[in-house]
C-alpha positions as CSV (number, residue, x, y, z in Angstrom):
1,M,26.3,-16.6,10.5
2,N,27.9,-15.9,7.1
3,I,24.7,-15.5,5.0
4,A,22.7,-12.4,5.7
5,R,19.7,-10.7,4.1
6,Q,20.5,-8.5,1.1
7,K,20.9,-4.7,1.6
8,G,17.6,-2.9,1.1
9,C,15.5,-5.9,2.1
10,K,13.9,-6.6,5.5
11,D,12.4,-9.6,7.4
12,I,8.9,-8.9,8.4
13,L,8.6,-10.6,11.8
14,P,5.4,-11.8,13.5
15,D,4.9,-8.6,15.6
16,E,5.1,-6.4,12.4
17,S,3.3,-8.9,10.2
18,K,0.1,-8.2,12.3
19,I,0.3,-4.6,11.1
20,W,0.6,-5.7,7.5
21,Q,-2.3,-8.0,7.8
22,Y,-4.4,-5.3,9.4
23,I,-3.6,-2.9,6.5
24,E,-4.3,-5.5,3.9
25,K,-7.6,-6.4,5.5
26,Q,-8.7,-2.7,5.3
27,V,-7.5,-2.6,1.7
28,R,-9.6,-5.6,0.7
29,E,-12.7,-4.4,2.5
30,I,-12.5,-0.9,1.0
31,C,-12.0,-2.3,-2.5
32,R,-14.9,-4.7,-2.1
33,T,-17.2,-1.8,-1.2
34,Y,-16.0,0.2,-4.2
35,N,-16.5,-2.8,-6.5
36,I,-12.8,-2.8,-7.4
37,N,-11.5,-6.2,-8.6
38,E,-8.1,-7.7,-7.5
39,I,-5.4,-8.4,-10.1
40,R,-2.1,-10.2,-9.6
41,T,0.6,-9.9,-12.3
42,P,4.1,-11.5,-12.6
43,V,6.9,-10.1,-10.5
44,F,9.1,-9.8,-13.6
45,E,8.4,-8.6,-17.1
46,A,10.2,-7.9,-20.4
47,T,12.5,-4.9,-19.8
48,E,10.9,-3.2,-22.8
49,L,7.7,-2.8,-20.9
50,Y,9.2,-0.4,-18.5
51,C,11.4,1.4,-21.0
52,R,8.3,2.2,-23.1
53,G,5.8,2.6,-20.3
54,V,7.7,4.3,-17.4
55,G,10.0,6.2,-19.7
56,N,13.6,5.9,-20.9
57,E,14.7,9.2,-19.2
58,T,13.3,8.4,-15.8
59,D,15.6,7.6,-12.8
60,I,13.7,4.3,-12.4
61,V,14.7,3.1,-15.9
62,N,18.2,4.7,-16.0
63,K,19.4,3.9,-12.5
64,E,17.1,1.7,-10.4
65,M,15.9,-1.3,-12.2
66,Y,17.1,-4.9,-11.5
67,T,17.6,-6.1,-15.0
68,F,19.2,-9.4,-16.2
69,L,19.3,-11.7,-19.2
70,D,17.5,-15.0,-18.9
71,K,18.9,-18.3,-20.2
72,K,17.8,-17.5,-23.7
73,G,19.3,-14.0,-23.6
74,R,16.1,-12.1,-23.2
75,S,16.2,-8.9,-21.1
76,I,14.1,-9.4,-18.0
77,T,13.4,-6.8,-15.2
78,L,12.0,-7.3,-11.7
79,R,9.0,-4.9,-11.6
80,P,10.0,-1.5,-10.3
81,E,6.3,-0.4,-10.3
82,L,3.1,-2.1,-11.0
83,T,1.0,0.2,-13.3
84,A,2.8,-0.8,-16.4
85,G,2.3,-4.5,-15.7
86,V,-1.4,-4.0,-15.0
87,V,-1.7,-2.1,-18.3
88,R,0.1,-5.0,-20.1
89,A,-2.3,-7.4,-18.6
90,Y,-5.3,-5.2,-19.5
91,I,-4.2,-5.3,-23.1
92,E,-2.9,-8.8,-23.4
93,D,-5.8,-10.5,-21.6
94,G,-8.4,-8.4,-23.4
95,L,-10.0,-7.0,-20.3
96,S,-11.8,-4.3,-22.3
97,S,-14.0,-6.9,-23.9
98,K,-14.3,-9.2,-20.8
99,M,-15.3,-6.6,-18.2
100,S,-17.7,-3.7,-18.2
101,S,-16.3,-0.2,-18.4
102,P,-15.0,1.4,-16.3
103,I,-12.7,-1.4,-15.3
104,K,-11.5,-1.0,-11.8
105,L,-8.5,-3.1,-10.5
106,W,-6.5,-3.2,-7.3
107,Y,-3.3,-5.0,-6.2
108,V,-0.9,-5.4,-3.4
109,G,2.6,-6.5,-4.5
110,N,6.3,-6.3,-4.0
111,M,8.5,-4.2,-6.2
112,Y,12.2,-3.7,-6.7
113,R,14.4,-0.7,-7.2
114,Y,18.1,-0.4,-6.7
115,E,18.2,3.0,-5.0
116,K,19.8,4.8,-2.0
117,M,18.5,3.6,1.3
118,Q,16.4,6.0,3.4
119,K,13.9,5.8,6.2
120,G,10.9,3.9,5.0
121,R,12.6,3.2,1.6
122,Y,13.8,-0.3,0.7
123,R,15.1,-2.0,-2.4
124,E,12.3,-4.6,-2.0
125,F,9.1,-2.8,-1.1
126,S,5.4,-3.3,-1.3
127,Q,2.6,-1.1,-2.6
128,F,-1.2,-1.1,-2.6
129,G,-2.5,0.3,-5.8
130,V,-5.7,1.0,-7.8
131,E,-6.0,1.4,-11.6
132,Y,-9.2,2.6,-13.4
133,F,-9.6,2.1,-17.2
134,G,-12.2,3.6,-19.5
135,S,-13.3,6.9,-17.9
136,N,-12.0,10.3,-19.0
137,S,-14.1,12.1,-16.4
138,Y,-12.6,13.9,-13.5
139,L,-15.0,11.9,-11.4
140,A,-12.8,8.8,-11.8
141,D,-9.9,10.9,-10.4
142,I,-12.0,11.9,-7.5
143,E,-13.0,8.3,-6.7
144,T,-9.4,7.1,-6.6
145,I,-8.6,9.9,-4.2
146,C,-11.6,8.8,-2.1
147,V,-10.3,5.3,-2.0
148,S,-6.9,6.3,-0.8
149,S,-8.4,8.9,1.6
150,E,-10.6,6.2,3.1
151,L,-7.7,3.9,3.8
152,L,-5.8,6.7,5.6
153,K,-9.0,7.4,7.6
154,R,-9.4,3.7,8.6
155,L,-5.8,3.7,9.7
156,D,-6.2,6.9,11.8
157,L,-3.6,8.6,9.7
158,S,-5.8,11.3,8.0
159,D,-4.5,14.0,10.3
160,K,-0.9,12.8,9.9
161,V,-0.7,13.1,6.1
162,N,-1.2,16.0,3.7
163,L,-2.8,15.5,0.3
164,E,-1.0,17.7,-2.3
165,I,-2.5,18.1,-5.8
166,N,-1.5,19.6,-9.1
167,S,-2.3,19.4,-12.8
168,I,0.5,18.9,-15.3
169,G,-1.8,19.4,-18.2
170,C,-2.0,17.6,-21.6
171,E,0.7,17.3,-24.2
172,K,-0.4,20.6,-25.8
173,C,-0.3,22.9,-22.7
174,R,2.7,21.1,-21.2
175,K,4.8,21.8,-24.3
176,E,4.2,25.5,-24.0
177,Y,5.0,25.4,-20.3
178,I,8.3,23.4,-20.8
179,N,9.5,26.0,-23.2
180,K,8.9,28.8,-20.6
181,L,10.5,26.7,-17.9
182,K,13.6,26.1,-19.9
183,E,13.8,29.8,-20.7
184,Y,13.7,30.6,-17.0
185,I,16.3,27.9,-16.0
186,K,18.8,28.4,-18.8
187,P,20.6,31.4,-17.4
188,N,21.2,29.5,-14.1
189,L,21.7,26.0,-15.5
190,C,25.5,26.1,-14.9
191,N,24.8,26.5,-11.1
192,M,22.4,23.5,-10.9
193,C,23.3,19.9,-10.0
194,D,24.6,17.5,-12.6
195,T,21.3,15.6,-12.6
196,C,19.3,18.7,-13.4
197,K,21.8,19.6,-16.2
198,V,21.0,16.2,-17.8
199,R,17.3,16.6,-17.3
200,F,17.2,20.0,-18.9
201,D,17.3,18.5,-22.3
202,K,15.9,15.1,-21.7
203,N,13.2,15.6,-19.1
204,P,12.9,19.2,-18.0
205,L,9.7,18.7,-15.9
206,R,11.7,16.4,-13.5
207,I,13.9,19.3,-12.6
208,L,11.0,20.6,-10.5
209,D,11.3,17.5,-8.3
210,C,15.0,18.1,-7.5
211,K,15.7,18.1,-3.7
212,E,19.1,19.8,-4.0
213,I,19.0,23.1,-2.0
214,K,20.8,25.1,-4.7
215,C,18.4,23.9,-7.4
216,S,15.3,24.6,-5.2
217,D,16.5,28.1,-4.6
218,I,16.9,28.7,-8.3
219,L,13.4,27.3,-8.9
220,K,11.6,29.4,-6.3
221,N,10.3,31.9,-8.8
222,A,10.0,29.6,-11.8
223,P,6.8,29.7,-13.8
224,V,4.1,27.3,-12.6
225,I,2.4,24.9,-14.9
226,T,-1.2,25.7,-13.7
227,D,-0.8,29.1,-15.4
228,F,-0.4,27.4,-18.8
229,L,-3.2,25.0,-18.7
230,C,-5.5,24.8,-21.7
231,D,-9.3,25.4,-21.2
232,D,-10.1,21.6,-20.9
233,C,-7.3,20.9,-18.4
234,R,-8.1,24.0,-16.4
235,K,-11.8,23.0,-16.3
236,D,-10.9,19.5,-15.1
237,F,-8.6,20.9,-12.4
238,E,-11.2,23.3,-11.1
239,N,-13.8,20.5,-11.0
240,I,-11.4,18.4,-9.0
241,K,-10.8,21.1,-6.4
242,M,-14.5,21.9,-6.2
243,A,-15.3,18.2,-5.7
244,L,-12.7,17.8,-3.0
245,N,-14.0,20.9,-1.2
246,K,-17.6,19.5,-1.2
247,L,-16.4,16.1,0.0
248,E,-14.5,17.9,2.8
249,I,-11.2,16.2,1.8
250,E,-8.5,18.6,2.8
251,Y,-5.7,19.3,0.2
252,T,-3.1,21.9,-0.8
253,I,-2.0,22.8,-4.3
254,N,1.6,22.1,-5.0
255,P,2.6,23.2,-8.5
256,R,6.0,21.4,-8.1
257,I,4.4,17.9,-8.1
258,V,5.2,16.2,-11.4
259,R,5.6,12.6,-10.3
260,G,8.6,10.5,-11.2
261,L,7.1,8.6,-14.1
262,D,6.7,9.9,-17.7
263,Y,3.2,8.5,-18.3
264,Y,1.2,11.0,-16.2
265,N,-1.0,13.8,-17.6
266,K,-3.5,16.2,-16.1
267,T,-4.3,15.3,-12.4
268,V,-1.3,14.3,-10.2
269,Y,-1.3,14.0,-6.5
270,E,0.8,12.9,-3.5
271,Y,0.3,12.1,0.1
272,V,3.1,13.4,2.3
273,S,3.7,12.8,6.0
274,K,3.4,16.0,7.9
275,D,6.1,15.2,10.5
276,L,8.4,12.9,8.6
277,G,8.3,14.6,5.2
278,L,8.0,11.2,3.5
279,A,5.9,10.6,0.4
280,V,3.4,7.9,1.5
281,G,1.8,7.5,-1.9
282,G,0.5,9.2,-5.0
283,G,-1.0,8.9,-8.4
284,G,-2.8,10.6,-11.2
285,R,-4.1,10.3,-14.7
286,Y,-2.3,8.5,-17.5
287,D,-4.4,8.6,-20.6
288,K,-1.7,7.7,-23.1
289,L,-0.1,4.8,-21.4
290,V,-2.3,2.0,-22.8
291,S,-1.7,3.2,-26.4
292,T,2.0,3.7,-25.6
293,I,2.4,0.0,-24.6
294,G,0.4,-1.1,-27.7
295,G,-3.3,-1.1,-26.8
296,V,-6.2,1.0,-28.0
297,D,-6.2,4.6,-26.8
298,T,-7.9,4.3,-23.3
299,P,-8.2,6.9,-20.6
300,A,-6.9,5.8,-17.2
301,V,-6.2,7.0,-13.7
302,G,-4.7,5.3,-10.6
303,F,-2.5,5.6,-7.5
304,G,-0.1,3.6,-5.4
305,M,0.6,3.7,-1.6
306,G,3.7,2.4,0.0
307,M,2.8,-0.4,2.4
308,D,6.2,-0.1,4.2
309,R,5.6,3.6,4.8
310,L,2.0,3.0,6.1
311,V,3.5,0.5,8.6
312,L,6.2,3.0,9.5
313,L,3.6,5.7,10.3
314,L,1.4,3.4,12.3
315,K,4.5,2.5,14.4
316,E,5.7,6.1,14.6
317,Y,2.4,7.3,16.0
318,N,1.9,4.3,18.3
319,L,-1.3,3.2,16.5
320,V,-0.5,-0.5,16.6
321,D,-1.7,-1.5,20.1
322,K,-5.2,-2.1,18.8
323,L,-3.8,-4.6,16.3
324,N,-2.6,-7.1,18.9
325,T,-4.3,-10.4,18.5
326,N,-5.9,-11.6,21.7
327,I,-6.0,-15.2,22.6
328,D,-9.6,-15.9,23.3
329,V,-9.1,-19.1,25.2
330,Y,-6.3,-21.5,26.3
331,F,-7.2,-25.2,26.9
332,L,-5.2,-26.5,29.8
333,T,-5.0,-30.3,29.6
334,D,-2.8,-33.2,30.4
335,E,-1.6,-35.9,28.0
336,S,-4.6,-38.1,28.5
337,T,-7.2,-35.4,27.7
338,Y,-5.4,-33.5,25.0
339,I,-6.5,-35.6,22.0
340,P,-10.2,-36.0,23.1
341,I,-10.4,-32.2,23.7
342,Q,-9.3,-31.4,20.1
343,K,-12.8,-31.6,18.8
344,Y,-13.8,-28.7,21.1
345,I,-10.7,-26.7,20.2
346,N,-11.3,-27.2,16.4
347,N,-15.0,-26.3,16.8
348,L,-14.1,-23.0,18.5
349,R,-11.5,-22.2,15.9
350,S,-14.0,-22.9,13.1
351,L,-16.3,-20.3,14.7
352,G,-13.5,-17.7,14.6
353,Y,-12.1,-17.9,18.1
354,V,-8.4,-17.7,18.7
355,V,-7.5,-20.9,20.7
356,E,-4.2,-22.2,22.0
357,S,-3.5,-25.5,23.7
358,N,-0.8,-27.6,25.4
359,I,1.3,-29.0,22.6
360,Q,4.5,-29.1,24.7
361,Q,3.2,-31.4,27.5
362,R,3.7,-28.7,30.1
363,S,2.6,-29.2,33.7
364,F,-0.6,-27.6,34.8
365,N,1.3,-24.9,36.7
366,A,3.5,-24.2,33.7
367,Q,0.5,-24.0,31.5
368,F,-1.2,-21.4,33.7
369,K,2.0,-19.3,33.5
370,Y,2.1,-19.7,29.7
371,A,-1.6,-18.7,29.3
372,N,-1.0,-15.6,31.3
373,K,2.2,-14.8,29.3
374,I,0.4,-15.0,25.9
375,G,-2.5,-12.9,27.2
376,A,-5.3,-15.5,27.1
377,N,-8.6,-14.1,28.1
378,F,-9.9,-17.4,29.4
379,V,-8.5,-20.7,30.4
380,V,-10.5,-23.9,30.1
381,I,-9.1,-26.5,32.6
382,V,-9.8,-30.2,31.8
383,D,-8.4,-32.9,34.0
384,K,-9.0,-36.6,33.8
385,E,-11.7,-36.7,36.5
386,D,-13.7,-33.8,35.2
387,F,-13.5,-35.2,31.6
388,K,-15.1,-38.4,32.8
389,D,-18.0,-36.4,34.2
390,N,-18.2,-34.3,31.0
391,K,-17.3,-31.2,33.0
392,C,-14.5,-28.5,33.0
393,D,-13.5,-25.4,34.8
394,I,-13.3,-22.1,32.9
395,K,-11.3,-19.1,34.4
396,N,-11.7,-15.5,33.4
397,M,-8.0,-14.4,33.4
398,I,-9.0,-10.7,33.6
399,T,-11.4,-10.9,36.6
400,G,-10.0,-14.0,38.2
401,E,-13.5,-15.6,38.4
402,Q,-13.6,-19.4,37.9
403,F,-16.7,-21.6,37.2
404,K,-17.4,-25.3,36.9
405,I,-19.4,-25.8,33.7
406,K,-20.6,-28.5,31.3
407,L,-18.0,-29.6,28.8
408,D,-19.6,-28.5,25.6
409,I,-19.2,-25.7,23.0
410,N,-22.3,-23.8,23.9
411,S,-21.4,-23.6,27.6
412,I,-17.9,-22.4,26.8
413,K,-19.1,-19.9,24.2
414,E,-21.6,-18.5,26.6
415,K,-19.0,-17.7,29.2
416,I,-16.6,-16.2,26.7
417,D,-19.3,-14.1,24.9
418,N,-21.0,-12.8,28.0
419,A,-17.8,-11.7,29.8
């Protein structure tokens, strides 16, 4: 075969798609109970949206975006993240006047970044995210953490992931900190990696996120931003810690968290796998992003979680067995009874039962083998003679018990439900 999938992409096959469906089901149910509304935005946007929103000096904009010119010469970019697109929709579609504040939105969608491949990292990837608009209270930050924490709890991953939090302050206190950070770094800048040398002038906070060992060693005794917070930012951060303690949500303070996007301020947080060292998700407050993109100044907070990485963790910790879909019943028929039996099959499916039937005209013996192979809990056997008498046999494939019953939905349901 000469045509293969592109590097950094993956095929999600049926065995794994069940895991995705399970996660998405939990996402939808959690968001429903938190009264968070779903939003779906285009997979590509004007390139300017990400340059203005994400930041010209970020790795995403400088190195990772899939950007092209359309047939009219306009610069278009496949979305590398979804917050900027949601903010664009919030402004353009006038959600502030159509919905009551705070406006709470969620999404699941694919994103695209041209970056180096790593475990759990793809060039086409998917995220679940939540964005809140209109509340400048730390309580909105707490609720977004509760949403993400609840998802991890439902997936049995709470004890496999650490929540790390930080505050990067507001523009005022961050400016003072950046000056102190540059003073500390400058004598050793020549010994740091080329990326950090560029960031020193353009985006010094991002130096804290460098994974190069030589840079990490230099930064060990660097000043921490929480020592430079203004009174308002310090009060917010203390309230967040106090609330998490009362809610019994475990966390650690990591003063090196700055996030890879320029729009964050105040609260920032990440979920990191304890064993694999992978960032599973993260978020924080971004009170200036709406006005940066062109809207009215609006406080906002949100997070994103990598669906691919959640799937990876569920597989890593063997938490996928419970996701296997059981076949409730297999209808064993011959050609003469297959069509008449469809009404019973369709009725059971409409009631939520998982039903398989003989669409390959297998022999009775071959059908029994197939029903066993796919793990059917029950087999309903309908031959020509029994069908004439409005009867059938039903076999419990787990216990081996077999009964002759009346051929109707209630009789079949009773045997399945009472097993």
